[in-house]
C-alpha positions as a LaTeX table, in Angstrom:
\begin{tabular}{lrrr}
\hline
Residue & $x$ (\AA) & $y$ (\AA) & $z$ (\AA) \\
\hline
Met1 & $-87.57$ & 126.27 & 17.97 \\
Pro2 & $-85.27$ & 124.93 & 20.72 \\
Lys3 & $-83.48$ & 121.68 & 19.94 \\
Ala4 & $-83.15$ & 118.63 & 22.18 \\
Leu5 & $-80.73$ & 115.73 & 21.78 \\
Val6 & $-81.37$ & 112.33 & 23.34 \\
Ile7 & $-78.12$ & 110.40 & 23.82 \\
Ile8 & $-78.37$ & 106.61 & 24.06 \\
Pro9 & $-75.21$ & 104.52 & 24.56 \\
Thr10 & $-75.48$ & 101.01 & 23.12 \\
Tyr11 & $-73.72$ & 97.69 & 23.25 \\
Asn12 & $-75.58$ & 94.73 & 21.74 \\
Glu13 & $-78.95$ & 96.49 & 21.57 \\
Ala14 & $-80.01$ & 95.30 & 18.09 \\
Gln15 & $-83.29$ & 94.03 & 19.53 \\
Asn16 & $-84.14$ & 97.47 & 20.89 \\
Ala17 & $-82.42$ & 99.96 & 18.58 \\
Glu18 & $-85.04$ & 100.56 & 15.89 \\
Lys19 & $-87.92$ & 100.59 & 18.37 \\
Ile20 & $-86.34$ & 102.99 & 20.83 \\
Ile21 & $-85.19$ & 105.39 & 18.09 \\
Thr22 & $-88.66$ & 105.42 & 16.52 \\
Glu23 & $-90.46$ & 106.01 & 19.82 \\
Val24 & $-88.08$ & 108.75 & 20.97 \\
Leu25 & $-88.47$ & 110.71 & 17.74 \\
Gln26 & $-92.25$ & 110.44 & 17.92 \\
Gln27 & $-92.32$ & 112.47 & 21.13 \\
Ser28 & $-91.54$ & 115.93 & 19.79 \\
Asp29 & $-90.50$ & 117.74 & 16.61 \\
Met30 & $-87.66$ & 119.36 & 18.54 \\
Val31 & $-86.06$ & 116.01 & 19.47 \\
Glu32 & $-83.13$ & 114.37 & 17.69 \\
Ile33 & $-81.30$ & 111.21 & 18.78 \\
Leu34 & $-77.65$ & 110.21 & 19.02 \\
Ile35 & $-76.62$ & 106.58 & 19.39 \\
Val36 & $-73.12$ & 106.05 & 20.77 \\
Asp37 & $-72.29$ & 102.45 & 19.92 \\
Asp38 & $-69.28$ & 100.59 & 21.28 \\
Asn39 & $-68.71$ & 98.34 & 18.27 \\
Ser40 & $-71.61$ & 96.02 & 19.10 \\
Pro41 & $-71.01$ & 92.60 & 17.53 \\
Asp42 & $-74.77$ & 92.11 & 17.07 \\
Gly43 & $-74.98$ & 94.83 & 14.38 \\
Thr44 & $-76.63$ & 97.59 & 16.41 \\
Ala45 & $-74.73$ & 100.27 & 14.48 \\
Asp46 & $-75.84$ & 98.86 & 11.13 \\
Ile47 & $-79.47$ & 99.28 & 12.16 \\
Val48 & $-78.80$ & 102.89 & 13.13 \\
Lys49 & $-76.97$ & 103.62 & 9.86 \\
Lys50 & $-79.94$ & 102.30 & 7.89 \\
Met51 & $-82.30$ & 104.61 & 9.79 \\
Met52 & $-79.96$ & 107.56 & 9.23 \\
Thr53 & $-80.41$ & 107.29 & 5.46 \\
Asn54 & $-84.09$ & 108.19 & 5.84 \\
Asn55 & $-84.03$ & 110.51 & 8.82 \\
Pro56 & $-81.60$ & 113.42 & 9.41 \\
Lys57 & $-82.58$ & 113.46 & 13.10 \\
Val58 & $-80.80$ & 110.16 & 13.72 \\
His59 & $-77.08$ & 110.43 & 14.49 \\
Leu60 & $-74.39$ & 107.87 & 15.28 \\
Ile61 & $-70.99$ & 107.83 & 16.94 \\
Gln62 & $-69.45$ & 104.42 & 16.31 \\
Arg63 & $-66.49$ & 103.61 & 18.53 \\
Glu64 & $-63.85$ & 100.98 & 17.88 \\
Arg65 & $-64.30$ & 99.00 & 21.08 \\
Lys66 & $-66.26$ & 98.75 & 24.31 \\
Met67 & $-65.22$ & 101.83 & 26.27 \\
Gly68 & $-67.98$ & 102.22 & 28.85 \\
Leu69 & $-71.00$ & 104.32 & 29.66 \\
Gly70 & $-69.24$ & 107.38 & 31.02 \\
Thr71 & $-67.01$ & 107.99 & 28.00 \\
Ala72 & $-69.99$ & 107.32 & 25.72 \\
Tyr73 & $-72.00$ & 110.08 & 27.38 \\
Val74 & $-69.03$ & 112.47 & 27.36 \\
Ala75 & $-68.68$ & 111.90 & 23.61 \\
Gly76 & $-72.40$ & 112.54 & 23.25 \\
Phe77 & $-72.26$ & 115.69 & 25.39 \\
Lys78 & $-69.49$ & 117.10 & 23.20 \\
Phe79 & $-71.56$ & 116.34 & 20.10 \\
Gly80 & $-74.54$ & 118.13 & 21.66 \\
Ile81 & $-72.47$ & 121.18 & 22.56 \\
Gln82 & $-70.82$ & 121.30 & 19.14 \\
His83 & $-74.17$ & 121.19 & 17.36 \\
Gln84 & $-75.75$ & 123.76 & 19.68 \\
Phe85 & $-78.55$ & 121.65 & 21.16 \\
Asp86 & $-80.40$ & 123.54 & 23.89 \\
Phe87 & $-81.28$ & 120.44 & 25.93 \\
Ile88 & $-79.32$ & 117.22 & 26.16 \\
Phe89 & $-80.76$ & 113.98 & 27.54 \\
Glu90 & $-79.28$ & 110.79 & 28.90 \\
Met91 & $-81.43$ & 107.71 & 28.33 \\
Asp92 & $-81.12$ & 103.91 & 28.23 \\
Ala93 & $-81.81$ & 101.82 & 25.13 \\
Asp94 & $-83.71$ & 99.05 & 26.88 \\
Phe95 & $-87.06$ & 100.80 & 27.53 \\
Ser96 & $-86.44$ & 100.97 & 31.27 \\
His97 & $-87.02$ & 104.68 & 30.62 \\
Asn98 & $-90.31$ & 105.59 & 28.96 \\
Pro99 & $-89.85$ & 107.83 & 25.90 \\
Lys100 & $-93.25$ & 109.40 & 26.66 \\
Glu101 & $-91.64$ & 111.17 & 29.63 \\
Ile102 & $-89.43$ & 113.24 & 27.29 \\
Pro103 & $-91.98$ & 116.01 & 26.50 \\
Ile104 & $-92.92$ & 116.21 & 30.18 \\
Met105 & $-89.28$ & 116.66 & 31.13 \\
Leu106 & $-88.80$ & 119.33 & 28.46 \\
Ser107 & $-91.79$ & 121.24 & 29.80 \\
Lys108 & $-90.12$ & 121.45 & 33.22 \\
Met109 & $-86.74$ & 122.72 & 32.06 \\
Asp110 & $-87.66$ & 126.34 & 32.76 \\
Glu111 & $-87.61$ & 125.37 & 36.46 \\
Cys112 & $-84.08$ & 123.96 & 36.65 \\
Asp113 & $-80.76$ & 123.34 & 34.93 \\
Val114 & $-80.67$ & 119.56 & 35.40 \\
Leu115 & $-83.80$ & 117.44 & 35.62 \\
Ile116 & $-83.49$ & 113.90 & 36.94 \\
Gly117 & $-86.06$ & 111.22 & 36.20 \\
Ser118 & $-86.19$ & 109.92 & 39.74 \\
Arg119 & $-87.20$ & 106.45 & 40.94 \\
Tyr120 & $-87.12$ & 107.46 & 44.60 \\
Ile121 & $-88.46$ & 111.01 & 44.95 \\
Lys122 & $-91.96$ & 109.68 & 45.69 \\
Gly123 & $-91.62$ & 106.27 & 47.27 \\
Val124 & $-90.02$ & 103.50 & 45.22 \\
Asn125 & $-91.11$ & 103.42 & 41.57 \\
Val126 & $-89.34$ & 100.39 & 40.16 \\
Val127 & $-91.01$ & 97.48 & 38.35 \\
Asn128 & $-89.70$ & 93.92 & 37.93 \\
Trp129 & $-86.32$ & 94.45 & 39.56 \\
Pro130 & $-84.89$ & 91.64 & 41.72 \\
Met131 & $-85.15$ & 92.60 & 45.39 \\
Lys132 & $-81.36$ & 92.45 & 45.84 \\
Arg133 & $-80.83$ & 94.98 & 43.05 \\
Leu134 & $-83.54$ & 97.28 & 44.39 \\
Ile135 & $-82.11$ & 97.27 & 47.91 \\
Leu136 & $-78.63$ & 97.92 & 46.56 \\
Ser137 & $-79.77$ & 100.85 & 44.41 \\
Tyr138 & $-81.94$ & 102.43 & 47.09 \\
Ser139 & $-79.23$ & 102.07 & 49.75 \\
Ala140 & $-76.58$ & 103.49 & 47.40 \\
Asn141 & $-78.61$ & 106.64 & 46.97 \\
Ile142 & $-79.08$ & 107.13 & 50.71 \\
Tyr143 & $-75.35$ & 106.57 & 51.14 \\
Thr144 & $-74.56$ & 109.13 & 48.43 \\
Arg145 & $-76.88$ & 111.74 & 49.89 \\
Val146 & $-75.47$ & 111.36 & 53.41 \\
Ile147 & $-71.80$ & 111.44 & 52.41 \\
Thr148 & $-71.91$ & 114.23 & 49.82 \\
Gly149 & $-74.76$ & 116.34 & 51.18 \\
Met150 & $-76.16$ & 116.56 & 47.67 \\
Pro151 & $-79.96$ & 117.09 & 47.87 \\
Val152 & $-80.85$ & 114.40 & 45.34 \\
His153 & $-82.86$ & 111.25 & 46.10 \\
Asp154 & $-81.82$ & 109.37 & 42.95 \\
Ala155 & $-78.24$ & 110.38 & 42.20 \\
Thr156 & $-77.61$ & 107.19 & 40.21 \\
Ala157 & $-80.52$ & 107.71 & 37.80 \\
Gly158 & $-79.73$ & 107.42 & 34.10 \\
Phe159 & $-82.71$ & 109.36 & 32.68 \\
Lys160 & $-81.73$ & 113.04 & 32.82 \\
Cys161 & $-81.99$ & 116.29 & 30.92 \\
Tyr162 & $-79.36$ & 119.03 & 31.02 \\
Lys163 & $-79.38$ & 122.55 & 29.73 \\
Arg164 & $-76.41$ & 122.93 & 27.42 \\
Lys165 & $-74.79$ & 125.55 & 29.65 \\
Val166 & $-74.33$ & 122.95 & 32.40 \\
Leu167 & $-72.28$ & 120.68 & 30.18 \\
Glu168 & $-70.34$ & 123.64 & 28.80 \\
Thr169 & $-69.38$ & 124.62 & 32.35 \\
Ile170 & $-68.38$ & 121.19 & 33.67 \\
Asp171 & $-64.88$ & 120.00 & 32.72 \\
Leu172 & $-65.97$ & 116.98 & 30.70 \\
Asp173 & $-62.39$ & 115.86 & 30.05 \\
Ser174 & $-61.82$ & 115.42 & 33.79 \\
Ile175 & $-64.58$ & 112.80 & 34.11 \\
Arg176 & $-63.22$ & 109.26 & 34.25 \\
Ser177 & $-66.08$ & 107.36 & 35.87 \\
Asn178 & $-68.64$ & 104.96 & 34.40 \\
Gly179 & $-72.00$ & 103.50 & 35.39 \\
Tyr180 & $-73.52$ & 104.65 & 38.68 \\
Ala181 & $-70.38$ & 106.61 & 39.51 \\
Phe182 & $-70.70$ & 108.65 & 36.33 \\
Gln183 & $-74.24$ & 109.70 & 37.25 \\
Ile184 & $-73.19$ & 110.63 & 40.77 \\
Glu185 & $-70.17$ & 112.58 & 39.54 \\
Thr186 & $-72.01$ & 114.63 & 36.90 \\
Asn187 & $-74.82$ & 115.49 & 39.33 \\
Phe188 & $-72.30$ & 116.50 & 41.98 \\
Leu189 & $-70.24$ & 118.63 & 39.62 \\
Ala190 & $-73.35$ & 120.46 & 38.41 \\
Trp191 & $-74.57$ & 121.00 & 41.96 \\
Arg192 & $-71.18$ & 122.31 & 43.15 \\
Lys193 & $-71.13$ & 124.73 & 40.19 \\
Gly194 & $-74.35$ & 126.23 & 41.53 \\
Phe195 & $-76.76$ & 124.82 & 38.96 \\
Ile196 & $-80.32$ & 123.96 & 39.99 \\
Leu197 & $-81.05$ & 120.23 & 40.12 \\
Lys198 & $-84.61$ & 118.97 & 40.35 \\
Glu199 & $-86.19$ & 115.52 & 40.32 \\
Met200 & $-89.31$ & 114.35 & 38.54 \\
Pro201 & $-90.93$ & 111.06 & 39.54 \\
Ile202 & $-90.81$ & 108.35 & 36.88 \\
Val203 & $-91.47$ & 104.61 & 36.87 \\
Cys204 & $-88.42$ & 102.54 & 35.94 \\
Val205 & $-89.17$ & 99.15 & 34.38 \\
Asp206 & $-86.63$ & 96.36 & 33.99 \\
Arg207 & $-85.44$ & 95.88 & 30.40 \\
Arg208 & $-87.84$ & 94.25 & 27.91 \\
Val209 & $-85.23$ & 92.25 & 26.03 \\
Gly210 & $-81.47$ & 91.75 & 26.07 \\
Val211 & $-79.03$ & 91.28 & 28.93 \\
Ser212 & $-78.36$ & 93.65 & 31.81 \\
Lys213 & $-74.86$ & 95.16 & 31.87 \\
Met214 & $-74.84$ & 95.62 & 35.64 \\
Lys215 & $-71.55$ & 94.41 & 37.16 \\
Lys216 & $-70.10$ & 94.40 & 40.71 \\
Lys217 & $-67.28$ & 96.64 & 39.46 \\
Ile218 & $-69.84$ & 99.37 & 38.74 \\
Val219 & $-71.11$ & 99.24 & 42.32 \\
Tyr220 & $-67.60$ & 99.38 & 43.83 \\
Glu221 & $-66.67$ & 102.32 & 41.59 \\
Ala222 & $-69.71$ & 104.27 & 42.78 \\
Ala223 & $-68.98$ & 103.56 & 46.45 \\
Phe224 & $-65.44$ & 104.89 & 46.02 \\
Met225 & $-66.54$ & 107.87 & 43.90 \\
Val226 & $-68.71$ & 109.28 & 46.70 \\
Trp227 & $-65.70$ & 109.63 & 49.00 \\
Lys228 & $-63.51$ & 110.94 & 46.19 \\
Leu229 & $-66.01$ & 113.72 & 45.47 \\
Lys230 & $-66.32$ & 114.50 & 49.17 \\
Ala231 & $-62.53$ & 114.86 & 49.46 \\
Arg232 & $-62.27$ & 116.98 & 46.32 \\
Ser233 & $-64.98$ & 119.33 & 47.60 \\
Ile234 & $-63.26$ & 119.71 & 50.97 \\
Phe235 & $-60.03$ & 120.71 & 49.27 \\
Asn236 & $-61.83$ & 122.85 & 46.66 \\
Lys237 & $-60.56$ & 120.82 & 43.73 \\
Leu238 & $-63.82$ & 120.72 & 41.77 \\
\hline
\end{tabular}
């Protein structure tokens, strides 16, 4: 049976950790989960460790300090490659991504190399977001598509599934970005390597509990990253 790994970075997600792990693992026998925790002071890692004692499909990378989303996913990707998972997911801990979409995404992986859970492929499928945030996100994706030429409507989406070969081909150690920029960069690198990217419509719901980690710095990084990728592609440095 093929194996799938769902990677979830966490920082202060004690209110969500047990619930999201339980619901993810309920979706398919082929699914395992990896929490990459950045030394959450609220005890998120302790909850994960307790679950690990009863379930070998729960894994944890506990880091010494808050290091950011991008490096968390890179650490998770390397874990997935090392342990020979066939499919590797990115997913948020806050239930903005519905775990019930996981089997649907897996069923579509024979059609592509990277599958993006897209908020914008069929209209705008976002619930309970402030209008300012929605406009910013939607505009950022138009901006990304125009500048890079990448045929993706939701390049900043954080609910994705990769075939392992994509992550084995990309130079993971060269990735330095976080947040929106990380999603744009990994999509772009996969696309430039000739992998097939597809989008599947999902509904994204604002987090149930906890505090959003969205910062202005993340937005500025993404705006700069688009031009950086454009320049690197022009000079064939990808």
